[in-house]
C-alpha beads as a LAMMPS data file, in Angstrom:
LAMMPS data file: protein, C-alpha beads

64 atoms
63 bonds

1 atom types
1 bond types

-500.0 500.0 xlo xhi
-500.0 500.0 ylo yhi
-500.0 500.0 zlo zhi

Masses

1 110.0

Atoms # bond

1 1 1 0.000 0.000 0.000
2 1 1 1.285 3.471 -0.920
3 1 1 1.526 6.225 1.697
4 1 1 -0.590 9.333 1.123
5 1 1 0.596 12.687 2.415
6 1 1 -1.455 14.906 4.745
7 1 1 -2.479 17.328 1.997
8 1 1 -3.883 14.585 -0.210
9 1 1 -5.667 12.967 2.751
10 1 1 -7.228 16.336 3.563
11 1 1 -8.473 16.826 0.016
12 1 1 -9.942 13.320 -0.067
13 1 1 -11.626 13.852 3.296
14 1 1 -13.171 17.187 2.292
15 1 1 -14.364 15.920 -1.092
16 1 1 -15.954 12.809 0.419
17 1 1 -17.567 14.799 3.250
18 1 1 -19.063 17.265 0.789
19 1 1 -20.277 14.452 -1.450
20 1 1 -22.097 13.021 1.572
21 1 1 -23.439 16.515 2.385
22 1 1 -22.051 16.493 5.914
23 1 1 -20.757 19.427 7.913
24 1 1 -17.428 19.120 9.694
25 1 1 -19.330 18.961 12.975
26 1 1 -21.591 16.137 11.725
27 1 1 -18.636 14.144 10.428
28 1 1 -16.756 14.691 13.669
29 1 1 -19.720 13.404 15.649
30 1 1 -19.894 10.249 13.491
31 1 1 -16.162 9.653 13.928
32 1 1 -15.939 10.556 17.612
33 1 1 -13.843 13.648 16.862
34 1 1 -14.335 17.351 17.317
35 1 1 -15.063 19.717 14.448
36 1 1 -11.521 21.025 15.048
37 1 1 -10.105 17.544 14.400
38 1 1 -11.904 17.316 11.064
39 1 1 -10.702 20.821 10.209
40 1 1 -7.084 19.838 10.965
41 1 1 -7.262 16.870 8.609
42 1 1 -8.929 18.866 5.831
43 1 1 -6.287 21.587 6.271
44 1 1 -3.463 19.116 5.655
45 1 1 -2.493 18.534 9.292
46 1 1 -3.755 14.975 9.706
47 1 1 -0.464 13.834 11.207
48 1 1 -1.501 15.645 14.403
49 1 1 -4.213 13.007 14.948
50 1 1 -3.597 9.434 16.040
51 1 1 -3.818 6.595 13.573
52 1 1 -6.940 5.351 15.361
53 1 1 -8.606 8.759 14.977
54 1 1 -7.779 8.836 11.264
55 1 1 -9.222 5.322 10.806
56 1 1 -12.435 6.385 12.574
57 1 1 -12.659 9.512 10.428
58 1 1 -12.217 7.722 7.115
59 1 1 -14.416 4.871 8.351
60 1 1 -17.186 7.405 8.987
61 1 1 -16.741 8.516 5.378
62 1 1 -16.818 4.889 4.209
63 1 1 -13.489 5.564 2.503
64 1 1 -10.634 3.073 2.126

Bonds

1 1 1 2
2 1 2 3
3 1 3 4
4 1 4 5
5 1 5 6
6 1 6 7
7 1 7 8
8 1 8 9
9 1 9 10
10 1 10 11
11 1 11 12
12 1 12 13
13 1 13 14
14 1 14 15
15 1 15 16
16 1 16 17
17 1 17 18
18 1 18 19
19 1 19 20
20 1 20 21
21 1 21 22
22 1 22 23
23 1 23 24
24 1 24 25
25 1 25 26
26 1 26 27
27 1 27 28
28 1 28 29
29 1 29 30
30 1 30 31
31 1 31 32
32 1 32 33
33 1 33 34
34 1 34 35
35 1 35 36
36 1 36 37
37 1 37 38
38 1 38 39
39 1 39 40
40 1 40 41
41 1 41 42
42 1 42 43
43 1 43 44
44 1 44 45
45 1 45 46
46 1 46 47
47 1 47 48
48 1 48 49
49 1 49 50
50 1 50 51
51 1 51 52
52 1 52 53
53 1 53 54
54 1 54 55
55 1 55 56
56 1 56 57
57 1 57 58
58 1 58 59
59 1 59 60
60 1 60 61
61 1 61 62
62 1 62 63
63 1 63 64
């Protein structure tokens, strides 16, 4: 599996969230994160979150 950098992860997260018509707050609630956590990922700072938090976030987006 190829590593994806924080900027690309953020773009994927934002695009998927918008496609699902979710707000950052709604997505955060689904993933057990704050709106701030979702914002950090979408802003290209996903490395500040734990691996478990990132898995929950992308799981909530049904992304692989």
